[in-house]
C-alpha positions as CSV (number, residue, x, y, z in Angstrom):
1,M,0.1,0.4,0.5
2,R,1.2,4.0,-0.5
3,C,0.4,5.3,2.4
4,T,2.2,6.2,6.2
5,L,2.2,3.8,8.7
6,E,0.1,6.1,10.8
7,E,-2.4,5.7,8.7
8,L,-2.7,2.5,8.0
9,W,-2.8,1.9,11.7
10,R,-5.3,4.5,12.6
11,H,-7.5,3.1,10.3
12,T,-7.0,-0.4,11.3
13,Q,-6.8,0.2,14.6
14,Q,-9.7,2.6,15.6
15,P,-13.2,0.5,15.1
16,E,-15.1,2.9,13.9
17,L,-13.1,3.3,10.5
18,H,-12.0,-0.5,10.6
19,E,-16.0,-1.6,10.6
20,R,-16.3,0.4,7.4
21,W,-13.7,-1.3,5.3
22,D,-13.8,-4.9,6.8
23,A,-16.7,-6.6,5.2
24,R,-16.0,-9.4,7.9
25,F,-17.4,-7.4,10.5
26,S,-20.4,-5.5,10.9
27,S,-19.8,-3.7,14.3
28,I,-16.7,-3.7,16.3
29,R,-16.9,-2.0,20.0
30,Y,-13.2,-1.4,22.2
31,L,-13.8,-2.1,26.1
32,P,-12.1,-0.1,28.6
33,R,-8.8,-1.4,29.8
34,G,-6.4,-0.5,32.9
35,E,-2.4,0.5,32.1
36,G,-0.6,-2.4,30.4
37,E,-3.8,-4.4,29.9
38,A,-4.6,-6.2,26.2
39,Q,-7.4,-4.0,24.4
40,R,-10.1,-6.2,24.9
41,F,-13.4,-5.7,22.0
42,V,-17.0,-7.2,21.2
43,Y,-17.8,-7.7,17.7
44,T,-21.3,-8.7,15.7
45,T,-21.2,-10.1,12.1
46,R,-24.7,-9.7,10.5
47,I,-25.2,-12.8,8.2
48,G,-28.9,-12.2,6.8
49,F,-32.4,-13.3,8.0
50,G,-32.0,-11.1,11.0
51,L,-29.5,-13.1,12.5
52,A,-26.3,-11.8,13.7
53,I,-23.0,-13.3,15.0
54,E,-21.4,-12.0,18.3
55,G,-18.1,-12.7,19.5
56,S,-15.5,-11.6,21.9
57,G,-11.2,-10.8,21.7
58,A,-8.4,-9.7,22.8
59,T,-5.4,-7.6,21.2
60,R,-1.9,-6.2,21.8
61,E,0.5,-4.6,19.6
62,R,4.6,-4.4,19.6
63,T,7.0,-2.7,17.3
64,G,10.7,-4.8,16.5
65,P,13.9,-2.9,16.0
66,D,13.2,-2.7,12.2
67,G,9.8,-0.6,12.5
68,V,8.0,-4.0,11.7
69,R,4.8,-3.4,13.9
70,V,2.8,-6.6,14.3
71,S,-1.1,-6.3,16.2
72,A,-1.6,-9.7,17.7
73,L,-5.3,-11.2,18.6
74,Q,-7.2,-13.9,19.9
75,F,-10.9,-13.9,19.4
76,Q,-13.8,-16.7,20.3
77,S,-17.4,-17.2,19.9
78,P,-19.7,-18.4,22.8
79,Q,-22.4,-18.6,20.7
80,K,-24.1,-22.2,19.2
81,L,-24.8,-20.3,15.9
82,S,-21.1,-19.5,15.6
83,L,-19.5,-22.4,13.1
84,I,-15.9,-20.7,14.6
85,R,-15.4,-21.7,18.2
86,S,-12.0,-19.9,19.1
87,G,-8.8,-18.4,17.3
88,A,-5.8,-16.4,17.5
89,G,-4.3,-14.2,14.4
90,F,-1.7,-11.1,13.5
91,W,-1.7,-8.2,11.6
92,R,1.8,-7.7,10.3
93,Y,2.9,-3.6,9.0
94,E,6.2,-4.1,7.2
95,P,7.8,-1.3,5.2
96,G,7.9,-2.6,1.3
97,E,9.9,-2.8,-1.6
98,R,10.5,1.0,-2.8
99,P,10.4,4.0,-0.7
100,G,6.4,5.1,0.6
101,E,5.2,1.5,0.2
102,L,4.2,-0.4,3.1
103,R,3.1,-4.2,3.2
104,F,0.1,-5.2,5.0
105,L,-0.3,-8.8,6.0
106,T,-2.6,-10.9,8.1
107,R,-2.8,-14.7,9.1
108,Y,-5.0,-16.8,11.4
109,T,-5.9,-19.8,12.9
110,Y,-8.9,-20.9,14.7
111,S,-11.1,-24.0,15.7
112,T,-14.6,-24.9,14.8
113,R,-17.9,-26.3,16.0
114,F,-20.1,-29.4,15.1
115,G,-17.1,-32.0,14.8
116,V,-16.5,-33.9,11.5
117,V,-19.9,-31.6,9.7
118,G,-18.0,-28.2,11.1
119,R,-14.9,-29.1,10.0
120,L,-15.8,-30.2,6.4
121,L,-18.0,-26.7,6.1
122,D,-14.9,-25.2,7.0
123,R,-12.9,-26.7,4.5
124,F,-15.2,-26.2,1.6
125,V,-17.1,-23.2,1.5
126,F,-16.4,-21.1,5.1
127,R,-12.2,-21.0,4.9
128,P,-12.2,-19.9,1.5
129,L,-15.3,-17.4,1.7
130,M,-13.3,-15.7,4.5
131,G,-10.2,-15.7,2.2
132,W,-12.0,-13.9,-0.2
133,A,-13.9,-11.5,2.2
134,T,-10.3,-11.0,4.1
135,A,-8.2,-10.2,0.5
136,W,-11.6,-8.2,-0.7
137,S,-11.1,-6.0,2.2
138,F,-7.9,-5.5,2.3
139,D,-8.3,-4.1,-0.9
140,R,-10.9,-2.1,-0.6
141,L,-9.0,-0.5,2.9
142,R,-6.1,0.1,0.1
143,L,-8.2,2.0,-1.9
144,W,-9.7,4.2,0.4
145,L,-5.9,5.3,2.0
146,E,-4.4,5.4,-1.8
147,K,-7.7,7.0,-3.7
148,G,-9.6,8.4,-1.2
149,W,-12.3,6.5,-1.9
150,P,-14.6,5.7,0.8
151,P,-15.5,1.9,1.2
152,E,-19.0,2.9,0.9
153,L,-18.5,4.3,-2.7
154,T,-16.5,1.2,-3.8
155,L,-19.0,-1.0,-2.2
156,R,-21.6,0.6,-4.3
157,L,-19.5,0.9,-8.0
158,A,-18.5,-2.8,-6.8
159,L,-21.7,-4.2,-6.4
160,V,-23.0,-2.0,-9.4
161,H,-20.0,-3.9,-11.9
162,A,-20.8,-7.2,-10.7
163,V,-24.7,-6.8,-11.0
164,T,-24.0,-5.7,-14.8
165,V,-21.3,-8.4,-15.3
166,A,-24.0,-10.8,-14.3
167,L,-26.9,-9.8,-16.4
168,L,-24.3,-10.0,-19.3
169,S,-23.7,-13.3,-18.5
170,G,-26.8,-14.2,-18.1
171,L,-28.0,-13.0,-21.3
172,W,-25.0,-14.3,-23.3
173,L,-25.4,-18.2,-22.0
174,Y,-29.3,-17.6,-22.5
175,E,-29.0,-16.1,-26.2
176,G,-26.4,-19.6,-26.6
177,L,-28.3,-22.3,-25.0
178,V,-32.4,-21.6,-25.2
179,P,-32.6,-20.2,-29.4
180,K,-29.6,-21.6,-30.5
181,L,-28.7,-24.9,-28.8
182,L,-31.8,-26.1,-26.8
183,L,-34.4,-24.9,-29.5
184,P,-33.1,-23.9,-32.6
185,S,-34.8,-20.7,-34.1
186,P,-36.4,-20.9,-36.9
187,E,-35.4,-16.6,-37.0
188,E,-31.6,-17.2,-36.3
189,L,-31.8,-20.3,-39.1
190,R,-32.8,-17.6,-41.5
191,L,-30.5,-15.0,-40.7
192,L,-28.0,-17.7,-41.5
193,H,-29.2,-18.6,-45.2
194,G,-29.7,-14.8,-45.6
195,L,-25.8,-14.7,-45.5
196,G,-25.4,-17.8,-47.2
197,F,-25.5,-20.7,-45.7
198,G,-27.2,-23.9,-46.7
199,P,-30.2,-25.6,-44.4
200,E,-27.3,-28.1,-43.0
201,A,-24.1,-25.5,-42.4
202,A,-26.7,-23.4,-41.0
203,R,-27.8,-25.9,-38.0
204,A,-24.4,-26.3,-37.1
205,S,-23.0,-23.6,-37.2
206,L,-26.0,-21.8,-35.3
207,A,-24.9,-24.6,-32.7
208,A,-21.3,-23.7,-33.0
209,L,-22.2,-20.2,-32.3
210,G,-24.4,-21.3,-29.6
211,V,-21.6,-22.9,-27.6
212,G,-19.3,-19.9,-28.1
213,E,-22.2,-17.9,-26.5
214,A,-22.6,-19.8,-23.5
215,A,-18.5,-20.0,-23.0
216,L,-18.0,-16.5,-23.2
217,G,-21.1,-16.4,-20.6
218,A,-19.4,-18.9,-18.4
219,A,-15.8,-16.8,-18.6
220,L,-17.3,-13.3,-18.3
221,L,-19.1,-14.8,-14.7
222,L,-15.7,-16.2,-14.0
223,G,-13.2,-13.8,-15.1
224,R,-14.4,-10.4,-15.0
225,S,-11.4,-9.2,-17.0
226,A,-12.0,-5.9,-18.5
227,G,-10.1,-7.3,-21.9
228,L,-12.8,-10.2,-22.1
229,L,-15.7,-7.4,-21.4
230,C,-14.0,-5.2,-24.4
231,W,-13.8,-8.1,-26.5
232,Q,-17.9,-9.2,-26.0
233,G,-18.4,-5.6,-26.6
234,V,-16.6,-6.0,-30.3
235,L,-18.3,-9.5,-30.7
236,L,-21.4,-8.2,-30.2
237,A,-21.0,-5.3,-32.5
238,V,-19.7,-7.6,-35.2
239,L,-23.2,-10.4,-34.3
240,A,-25.5,-7.2,-34.7
241,A,-24.1,-6.1,-37.9
242,G,-24.2,-9.3,-39.5
243,A,-27.9,-9.9,-38.7
244,L,-28.8,-6.6,-40.0
245,V,-27.0,-7.0,-43.3
246,S,-28.7,-10.8,-43.7
247,R,-32.5,-8.9,-42.7
248,P,-32.4,-5.3,-42.9
249,E,-36.4,-5.0,-42.8
250,Q,-35.8,-6.9,-39.1
251,L,-35.4,-3.1,-37.8
252,A,-39.1,-2.2,-38.6
253,E,-40.3,-5.0,-35.8
254,P,-40.6,-4.2,-32.1
255,F,-37.3,-7.1,-31.1
256,N,-34.5,-7.1,-33.4
257,A,-31.0,-7.3,-33.5
258,L,-30.6,-3.4,-32.5
259,T,-33.0,-3.9,-29.3
260,L,-30.8,-6.6,-27.8
261,T,-27.2,-5.1,-28.6
262,L,-27.7,-1.3,-27.4
263,P,-28.9,-2.3,-23.7
264,M,-25.7,-5.1,-23.7
265,L,-23.6,-2.5,-25.0
266,G,-24.5,0.0,-22.1
267,L,-24.3,-2.8,-19.8
268,T,-20.9,-3.2,-21.2
269,A,-19.7,0.3,-20.9
270,V,-21.2,0.3,-16.9
271,A,-19.2,-2.5,-16.0
272,L,-15.9,-1.2,-17.5
273,L,-16.5,2.1,-16.0
274,A,-17.3,0.8,-12.8
275,R,-14.1,-1.4,-13.0
276,P,-11.5,0.4,-11.3
277,F,-13.6,1.6,-8.6
278,A,-14.3,-1.8,-7.3
279,P,-12.0,-3.7,-4.6
280,R,-11.0,-6.9,-5.7
281,A,-9.6,-10.0,-3.8
282,G,-7.2,-11.1,-6.9
283,R,-5.1,-8.0,-5.9
284,C,-3.8,-9.1,-3.1
285,R,-1.6,-12.0,-2.6
286,R,-3.2,-14.8,-1.4
287,R,-0.6,-17.8,-0.9
288,P,2.8,-16.5,0.7
289,S,6.4,-17.0,0.2
290,A,8.2,-19.7,1.9
291,A,10.0,-17.2,4.3
292,G,6.8,-15.2,4.4
293,A,4.7,-18.8,5.7
294,A,7.5,-19.2,8.0
295,Q,7.6,-16.0,9.6
296,G,3.9,-16.0,9.5
297,R,3.9,-18.9,11.6
298,S,6.1,-17.5,14.1
299,D,3.8,-14.3,14.5
300,T,0.7,-16.4,14.8
301,D,2.6,-18.6,17.5
302,S,3.7,-15.2,19.0
303,S,0.3,-13.7,19.0
304,S,-0.7,-16.6,21.1
305,R,1.7,-16.6,23.2
306,S,1.5,-12.9,24.1
307,L,-1.8,-12.9,25.2
308,D,-1.6,-15.8,27.3
309,G,-3.1,-15.3,30.5
310,T,-5.5,-12.9,29.3
311,D,-9.2,-13.9,29.5
312,A,-11.0,-13.5,25.5
313,S,-14.4,-14.2,26.9
314,I,-15.7,-10.7,27.2
315,N,-19.1,-10.2,28.9
316,E,-20.2,-6.5,28.8
317,R,-21.1,-5.5,32.6
């Protein structure tokens, strides 16, 4: 991240700022503490349908001789609804490779409830989701610190980008599967006949086009790259031009190639405009190097030792 250590520390250590960018928490509140005590806190995560997970924890900080700062924490939730029983982790703040840059790292581990079912749910659903949410939130924080874009704004633009890409993907999938593969449209076949295709060639070409369009829809949903968005926009224009050249009289009809292509091009433009403002988990490194992993294990172990004797089970009085 390109910011000062003081800015990064403040945005990650002040609860009212932290809860604005971290998608994993709905609210975080520090509790009063005495001199030399660990900072205790309570947190809430709303999971929808009127349900919320509540937990508590404690955190300490230390600064190394090389200027590296570490915030170690332990956390737990006594709530039976929570998959996480207890855990520990750290945030590590260290200088980057270039002047003016910082590297912000995290590592955490936890134990789960519900036995084998809980471990399977964690491995295949919860842990990947939490890993993605952590990386997405870190990029959201980066955009706030580097660009000055508030987290509330980047969340809205991320939703705009996701919805427009999902709509484009759905339209491509529908156009590829329904009128070309599952129920070959007589109108689509007439368009190909108008371009000089024979009956058998038209059917084969229509099926091939359907496979390509469905594959493009799936790729848009999975990839969502700017290049893919641009190329599908070009393809839209080419397909619409071919349809209009083949049968220009369709322009007099209420539903034609133009009435479908123009809205899809509009969605493409919106997706491309919103994309730079949308946080992306892919901008964060999810797999540490061997040295980084070893350091991470050391810091995680240190976080557990540094908070030993601190009661992480906090009840509000």
